[in-house]
KEFILUM-870367 format. One record per residue (C-alpha): x, y, z. Coordinates in steps of 0.05 Angstrom, whole numbers, plus 5000, padded with zeros to 4 digits. Example, Ala and Ser with C-alpha at 12.3 -4.5 7.8 and 13.67 -1.06 7.14 Angstrom:
! residues 2
524649105156/527349795143/
END
This chain:
! residues 1162
500050005000/505750475017/509150284952/503050504913/503051184947/510451254933/509151094860/503651624858/508352144884/513751954835/508851994778/506652684803/513852924801/514652664730/508353044708/510653664746/517053664706/513053634641/507754144660/512454604698/513254764772/512055524769/505755694809/504056254762/499655994706/499455294736/491955224729/492055404656/497754924642/494354344678/487954484638/491854474573/495353824593/488653494606/486453684536/492853544499/494852894532/488252594555/483252934508/479153184567/475753864565/474254244629/467454604637/464355004695/457154824716/452655014773/452854584836/445854314826/448353954765/453553594807/448653364862/452753714915/459553474892/465353914869/466753564803/464053024757/466752704695/463552424633/468551964599/464051874539/463752624527/471052724545/469053264595/470553444666/465053864697/466854274759/463054714807/463155424779/464055684850/471155404848/472855964800/472956424861/478055964894/483355794842/487655424893/482154934910/480154874837/487254664821/487054124874/480753834843/483753844773/490153504796/486252984834/482752784770/489252814731/492052334783/486551834766/488251894692/495651824702/495351264753/489050884736/488051074662/480951294675/476851814712/472651704773/465251824765/464852414813/469252794861/468253144927/473453634952/479753204960/482753195030/490353215023/491252815088/487952205058/493752075011/499052135064/504251635086/503051775159/495751545154/498350845161/494650505217/487750305240/481350425201/484550935155/489850445131/484749895124/480350325081/485750335028/484349595015/477749834987/479349914912/475850584906/478750854971/485650624950/485150974883/482551604918/488451594966/493251514907/489952084869/490452524932/497752334939/498852524866/495453194874/499053404937/505853174913/504853544848/502754194882/507954204937/512953634945/513753475018/521253515021/521354174984/515954515024/519054295090/525854555067/522855225050/519455265118/525855095154/530255575115/525856185129/524156265203/518556755190/515256315138/508656005159/503855545121/499456125098/505456465066/507555815034/500555705008/500556384975/507356274945/505455594917/498355784898/495255214938/490455154997/493555195066/490754505081/495254215027/501354565056/499754285126/498953585099/505553615061/509353935118/507253355162/509052875106/515953175102/516753135177/514552415177/519552225123/525052595160/523652255226/521051555214/520951365141/526250835129/531250875072/530050485009/528149775029/533949305037/531448595039/534748205095/537047495079/532346965105/538046645144/545046885163/550346885108/554046305140/548245825126/545546125061/549345625019/542745235014/538045734981/532445224976/532045205052/533644655101/530143985099/524644175147/523344835110/523344495042/518643935064/513644445091/514244915032/513044384979/507343995011/500944034968/494243704964/492343735038/491844255094/498644425123/500444685191/507644905200/509944965272/515145515271/519645685329/523346345337/528746455285/527145825245/526046185179/518446255180/518146815128/523546485086/519445845085/513246225065/516946575009/520045914988/513045614981/510846194938/516846114892/515745364890/508445444870/509945944815/516445664786/515644914798/508144814805/506745334751/501245684790/499046364765/500646934814/493347134815/491646454844/495646594907/492646924969/497247075028/494047325092/498047635148/496647925217/499148635208/500449165155/507849165171/508248405161/504548475094/509249015070/515448615090/512747995055/511348384991/518548634992/521247935003/517047654946/519248214900/526548064917/525547334897/520747384838/521248104815/516348674821/512148454762/510447784795/509848074865/504548584846/500148034818/500047644883/494647834934/498247974999/493648265051/491748285124/485447905141/481948565156/484448855091/481748255054/475048365089/474749095067/475948904995/471048324998/465448755027/466749284974/465048764921/459748354957/457148765016/450548864978/448548175000/447848455070/445349145051/452249485051/454149954995/461150084969/462050705013/461050345080/465950615130/470250235181/469550405255/475750405298/475350335374/473951075384/468451045332/465350455367/465450835433/461951425401/456550965374/455450625441/455351305476/449351495433/445750865454/446350935530/440651425532/435851015490/436850295514/434650045581/441349905613/441350265679/443749655718/450449635681/451950375672/457050685719/453051325729/459051715754/463451485696/459151265637/465251305592/468150715630/461750325617/462350495543/469450225540/467249595576/461349495528/465949575467/470849075497/465248575509/462448665438/469248555407/470547935450/463947615428/464447805355/471647555349/468646885368/462946965319/457447065371/451647505348/446447815395/441847235378/447346735395/448747085461/441347075477/441346315469/447446265513/444046675567/437746255563/441945625575/446045945631/444445645698/445546235743/447646095815/442946355868/448046875890/448947175821/442147385793/444548095783/450147835738/444947505693/440748145691/446948555674/448548065617/441448155590/442248915592/448948875556/445848435503/440348955491/445849475477/449548965434/443348865392/442049615386/449349735368/448949235311/442549555285/445150275289/451650075256/447949735199/443350335189/449250805185/452950385133/458650245182/462549615200/467349485257/473749085254/470348445275/465348525218/470948515168/471847785186/464847575206/460947875148/465147575092/464646905127/457146975132/456447185058/460646605035/456846105078/450146355051/452146404977/455345754955/456445994884/460646574910/464346104957/465945654897/468246254857/473146474912/475745764922/476945724847/480146404844/484946284902/487745594891/493345704942/491646045008/497246175058/496746475128/502246775171/502246815248/496146375254/496546395330/495447145330/488747165294/481847085323/477546465323/473046805272/478946825224/479346075227/472046065207/473246525148/479146095127/474445495127/469845855078/475546075032/478745385031/475844715010/478444024990/481444304925/484844904956/486844705027/490145235071/497545265088/498845625154/504645775200/504145895274/507045795344/502645795405/508645985448/508746655413/501346825421/501947535449/495647865421/490147555464/488248255486/486448385413/482147765407/487547285383/486046545394/492346115398/487745505400/487245605325/493745225321/491544685368/484844585333/487544625262/487243875249/480043875274/478044475232/481444205170/481243445170/486943075138/491943625156/499343475157/503943825207/511144025199/516244285249/521744765230/527344485272/533344945262/534445625293/538346095249/537946705295/541146595362/547646385393/548145705427/547146005496/540746375478/538145775439/539145355501/534845845540/529545835485/529245075490/528845105565/523145595563/519545195510/520044575554/517044965612/511345205567/509644505544/503344245578/504543705630/512043765623/516543415673/521843885699/527543395702/525742975642/524343555594/529144075622/534243915568/529343775512/531544025445/525944355405/530544715357/537544545333/543145045328/543945285256/546845985264/553746255254/552146735311/556846725370/558347205426/564847345461/561547775514/560147525584/555047415609/551247195548/544947085589/543347435655/537547655698/537548315736/533248425797/532149165813/529349465878/525049965841/523050205773/528150765776/533550265795/531449835736/531950415687/538750635713/541249915712/539049835639/542850465620/548950205657/548549525622/548149855554/554050295573/557949675591/556349355524/558549985487/565149985525/566249275501/565549495429/558249335415/555149765361/549650195391/544750045334/545449295350/542049395418/534649375433/530649455497/523949095498/519149325553/512249095575/509049795581/509150435541/510850795605/517150375612/519150535540/518951275555/522551255621/527950775596/529151255538/529851845585/534551455630/538851295570/538852025552/541352215621/547251745608/548552055539/545751455501/541151615443/534551235438/529651135381/522350995398/515750965361/508451025381/509651005456/506851705471/505451865544/502552475579/509152755604/512252905536/510553305474/504352865464/501553155528/503053855502/499253725437/493453395473/492454055511/493754495450/488254165409/482754455453/486355105473/481155545437/475555175472/477955205545/484055645549/484855605625/485854855621/491054895565/495055505588/499655135637/501454615585/502555155532/507455505578/511154855589/511354685514/514355365497/518855405558/521554695564/529154705561/529355465554/526755745620/526955495691/520855265731/520455935767/519556315702/514455815674/510355825738/510556585743/507856665672/502456135683/500256495746/500057165711/496156875653/490956515696/490057115743/488857625688/485657225632/479557595604/473557405561/477457545497/482757025517/487957555529/492057665593/495958245622/503458255607/505158975625/508658815690/512858245663/520158315646/525857915617/524657165607/517657235636/515857745583/518957325527/515056705546/508457075557/509157425490/510056755455/504156465492/499757055471/501856965399/499756235401/493156385436/491356925386/493256495327/489755865349/483456245371/482856495300/482655765277/477255555326/471455525276/475155175219/480554725249/479854005271/485053675315/490053555258/489454265232/490154545303/496554155315/499254385248/497555105263/501255065329/507454705302/508255055235/504855735242/504256025311/510255755351/517555585340/517454955382/518554485322/524054925294/527654915361/527154165368/529654035298/535554505311/537654115373/543453615368/541352885369/539152655438/534152195471/529652785487/529753035415/528152345388/522452255437/519552935422/519552825347/516752125355/511152415399/509552935346/508952415291/504651965336/499952545352/499352795281/498152085254/492651955305/489452625291/489552485216/486351805228/480952145270/479552635213/478852055165/473051775207/469852455221/470252815154/463253095160/463553305233/463654015258/471054185267/470354385340/466353765358/471453345321/477453635357/474153605426/472252875414/479252705391/482553065449/478152715500/479752025471/487152195462/488052445533/485251785557/489551385509/495851725533/494651435603/492750755577/497150155593/495749835525/502349665491/504450005427/505249505370/509149985324/516749845324/521450435316/525550475252/532950315256/536650955269/544251015264/547651125331/541450975372/538650425416/531750195395/526750195453/519949895443/514749435474/515448685467/509148695424/512549165375/518648715370/514748125343/518147875279/524548265292/531348065317/537148435349/544248225368/543648495440/537048515477/534648745545/527748475563/525048955615/519348975665/517948235670/512848255725/505348175722/500448755718/496148825781/490248355781/483748715765/478948825822/473148565781/472948095723/474748415657/468648115624/463648155681/457448075636/459347405607/457746725636/463846445671/464645895619/465046405563/469546925596/477146895592/480646615653/486446865695/490346285667/489746575597/492447235621/498346875652/499546485588/499847135549/504847425599/509146795590/508746855514/510847585517/516947395559/518646825510/518047285450/522547805483/528147325500/528046985432/529047635395/536347615417/542047365374/548247445416/546447655487/540247775530/539048085598/532248005631/530348535682/524748645732/523349105791/521048825858/516449425868/514950095836/518150545888/522850085926/519950325991/519249826048/511649876048/510849855973/506949275945/511348715918/510448515846/509247815821/514147535770/511847295702/510446565718/514946295663/520746725688/519646475759/519645745738/525745835695/529546175751/527845605797/529645065747/536045355717/538745855768/541946335717/546546905736/542547425775/544948145779/542348615834/540849345819/539749785880/535750425880/540151015860/537151475913/532251475970/525051325950/520751935938/516652195995/509752535991/510453185953/507553865972/506454475930/503555155947/498855555903/504455655853/499455875799/495256315844/487756225845/482456225899/476955755921/470955795875/464155635905/462855075953/467854515963/464853825974/467453556040/469552906007/475453315979/478353286049/479052526046/485852216036/483551865972/482252535938/488352845906/489453555934/493053755870/486853595829/482653985880/487354575870/486954535794/479454455790/476754845850/481955405856/483955505783/477755245746/482054805701/477454315666/478354045595/472354055548/468953395532/464753175472/458952955516/458053365579/457852905641/450652875665/452052545731/453553175772/447053485749/443352845760/446052725829/444753435851/437553415825/436252755860/439352975925/435653635926/429053295911/430152795967/431653376014/425053695995/421553026006/424453006077/421953706092/415153576061/414352916099/415453286165/410353816144/405353266129/407552826187/406752266137/410151966077/410152366013/405752075958/408851795895/405352315851/407852895893/414952605895/414952535819/412453245811/418053495856/423253135815/420353375749/420954095773/428154005796/430153615734/426954105685/430854675717/437354325696/435454425623/438653785597/432953525553/437553505492/442953105526/443852415493/443452075561/437452475586/432451915584/437151425621/438751895678/431552165683/428651455689/433851245741/432851885780/425251795780/426051085807/430651335862/425751875882/419851405884/423650895927/425951435975/418951725983/416551036002/422350906049/422651556088/418551586151/418452276186/419152006257/421452286303/419152946277/424153486257/424054116298/429454476258/432454356189/439854516190/444454806137/448354346091/453954856084/459554996133/463355646132/468955596183/470756276213/476856636185/477056166126/476056276052/473855556042/466455406044/464654676052/458454306028/456453676066/455053086021/448153006052/441053026026/438253236094/440653476161/435953656217/435053646292/429353206316/424653356373/428552886417/434853306407/438452806362/441853066300/439752666239/444152656177/442152276115/446852126058/445351845988/449251275957/447550995889/450750315899/448049725938/449749676012/445949036024/452148616035/454449076091/447649166123/446148836190/439848866233/442749476269/444749816204/450449876155/457249716184/462450266193/466749916141/460749906092/462450616071/469250846048/472751406085/470751886030/463451696035/463051816110/466752476114/460352866127/458352416184/465152446217/465653206212/458653296242/460152796298/466453176315/462853846319/456253686354/456652966378/450352526384/449352486308/444951936280/447251796209/442851456157/444551236087/439551146030/441950625981/438550785915/440550115887/437049755944/431350255951/432650216026/434250716081/439350426129/441950686196/449450746196/453450456254/459050836288/465150406301/465850056368/472250436382/470751186386/478051346373/477051126301/472351716290/476952186328/483051976287/479252056222/476652736243/483652976260/486052766191/480353146159/482053766200/489253716178/487253666105/482454256113/487754686146/492754516091/487754696036/485855336072/493255516077/494055326004/498754746017/497354145972/500753495990/500052855951/503452195936/503052015863/499551365850/498551015784/491250855793/489451565814/493851935764/492151515703/484751665714/485552405729/482152845677/487053415688/493453015691/496653345631/496154015667/498653755735/504754155758/507953515787/507353115723/509353735682/515753765723/514954505742/514154345816/521154045816/524753505778/520753155723/517152585756/516151925723/514051215740/518851175799/514251665835/508651145834/506950785898/506150045890/
END
């Protein structure tokens, strides 16, 4: 696919040389070229003639009709003309019609996810190629980036005027040039299938040759690491074409990833030549599905323009449904976005296994639910209702998700036997790579594509199944002989990658991964023979390093690499493979501190430039939230923290309604930074009505700041490499978001992207994109990204298990259907095995005993396979101690100014609430915009206020409040909120009404209230006003203070005859009770559980000191907040979920040294 885009650009340059590159008169020359070379005349027509398009062609008449309004915009008219010329030059025909071409859609950096998949659609591919032709013709990426770099005052608008093209084209090509500068590899150099020392047998070894030449039956090839899997696959292709005389068009090769498909195309071209290679269908399974549905989707009501939903698109679709489907028993009312993610995960899990809503209904009907789990069954039913609605809405909108790209072609082939026969006839030879990393549904599709006359040939290794989290089913390998009767299996038995020492470890690990292995009997089993010329003179060849903390691990890795370099190892021969994105970043920074350059890809985290750009995207929409990060982006490496903080404070204190702030009193560096910030704010605010996320990032990087110029001017370093990698990652993801939201309002599109991107930056999901090989740099990536690669020297880092989830990942599935903990452990083992077996000459495995190294930190659990191997083989173990004392809780003052705004909920005084977040949100009003405004705060306030009125009314009546009156009270309160247009209105309104009705029934006004008390506390001599988290607070006639709190969750399990246990509420949930008890004593607390529909008394603890101790802690927190002292200990769970993390002064590093993972508490 990338080759086709490259060809389009090359063809554009050839035409540019013929037509001429001078912008003056370009439109006239292109029009003349169309007529002279292609016999196409160009005519203006009104837009009604074009049915809303911008251009339309009539090949029979030899005419191109364009919207006459384009005459007023010659630059855009030229883009349209060149787009159509691209079709003529590349495809020797014209498309039937043309909308305004988007230059981003033909870019090289739009290379992942749904956008990359769409290019398998023949029309979408040709559109992308025509776009690439047009943009490369108008402004070649390398040339336009060179002009921008050479002239510091040049921005994209000036370049657009100079070149006579739209600014959007300049933006797209500047990013293209940056992408090629940073990550595009040099001209492909095909690596030999095996090392030179053993390449004397080009046909392959005996095991490879036997597997490659087997025909007439299904074939499963068990491939270990380094055994020449790709070479064997290429050998089979050459055998079929040269010796079996198969036509290239009869071959179908299906791979797991785009990168694997591209590499395979290159290897085939190297063996057979480009002419043969282009005739062979090499595709990912999802890419094959896109192309199949383009041709045959009409069988299921899909037209050729059906779009592909990525995960963010799925979440948007499910978000729409929450308000219209009865699902209140599974929605996390406080965080519906978490419910949305969980629903999407469940849907993907089921669809990867070919379960439809109807199938799931039958499973639920057959599920024998235990007596203690009826709510689980009800939740599963609610999920299935959303699943069914999701499928219907997706179908109505002509959309498909990734799972559909497998399931729908399988369904069509199963239902249309003539089509199935046609495909089996067309593709006589079907080959599949990495069979262990595809879903079970892929095995089903393979069964439809292959029959007795065209049996499949697959390669796989269950030990290397590392994509279970993406729906992979390693049981595909185990069940192959059942799925395809008569199958023959082969084992590639020679490792051509690793030294003898590492191969010995690989065999040892393989033995431990074998089911029912015997430690002594199988410990020395040989799964693969030594066939490599690779040796290592370094000692140790294999070692394990145990670190006290994450920081000790990172420093130890840097020291190990330094030792290798001192022994003469080439730096580009070293790779560090980590489990988490966070580790990738922090290892790279540690290497930089030791003067070692690192190359990364796709591992963006909130602390770097990716966090800057995530804030910049919505700067025009909520300037206060983005200002701190803007100051950091412009000041990083130039000004000290004191300057950055002073400017942030001045900006936040004096910001006005026009998004300007006072700079008159600033001097020196403060003035310089503030002036640059104002320039950016003014420039980006002018783009607020027209720019989506991609355009906003481009405007910041290329037009209104010098941050990119400064980074490019820096000498090579780890920080520079990370910054540029972050930029490419952000721009690529923003471009992909544009692809799926072409018709959205630009503001809504960028807010939606920013919300999803901020969440993704804190996600623990591993990046699967490997960095390109960079001279004089260590490659640092996740183990997932290293799949299929090999390196002379490898460090496998972070080999401990992630914390076990508090609840099941798939809580709405019957236990027999949900994945088990054992499967998670097996994936961890596979990831460790893959990491170790990437090594050729030496490998060091590292792990940290805890995050912080502190004595009270939680100890981590080793990857099981690593633990068993250490016990069985006792390899050399190194010990890395923490380089400094563990970090203590950190305190900041009001370094950015601000003052309390409104009432502060008393739960903010609890130890589980981060004071820094309280400072940012309550003192500074820093809140990022979201695509769908959270309804829960409005909902909870309306419910609580209505319940408070019910309490007062019940005492007036000396009786319970009727259901009708209670409903009327809620309707009044809810209507005042003015949220009728919110997509979740119906959901929250229905739930709120149920809560109100249950409370009205439950509340008995006895003993009678003699005085209703305030729910607000204003301590004397304090600027902080507190709001109790109570629905009612009154003094009864017997003198007892009654306090009633509302909880939405069930308390039944903690309820006893005397009431809910003290431990039944968390410390944050009982703050109001504790504070009242401390002030007035003799408080009777009650809790209404909306889930249970019951009002429970709440029990004080048996030991009164517990209340006193808790009250003292609350007083200490209040006094600290009142004195503007904000102390916190950074914790992964809290920080990763924080909505303002990217503007946190601790994570930004302006409250001291840049903090990273070592600040986490285990």
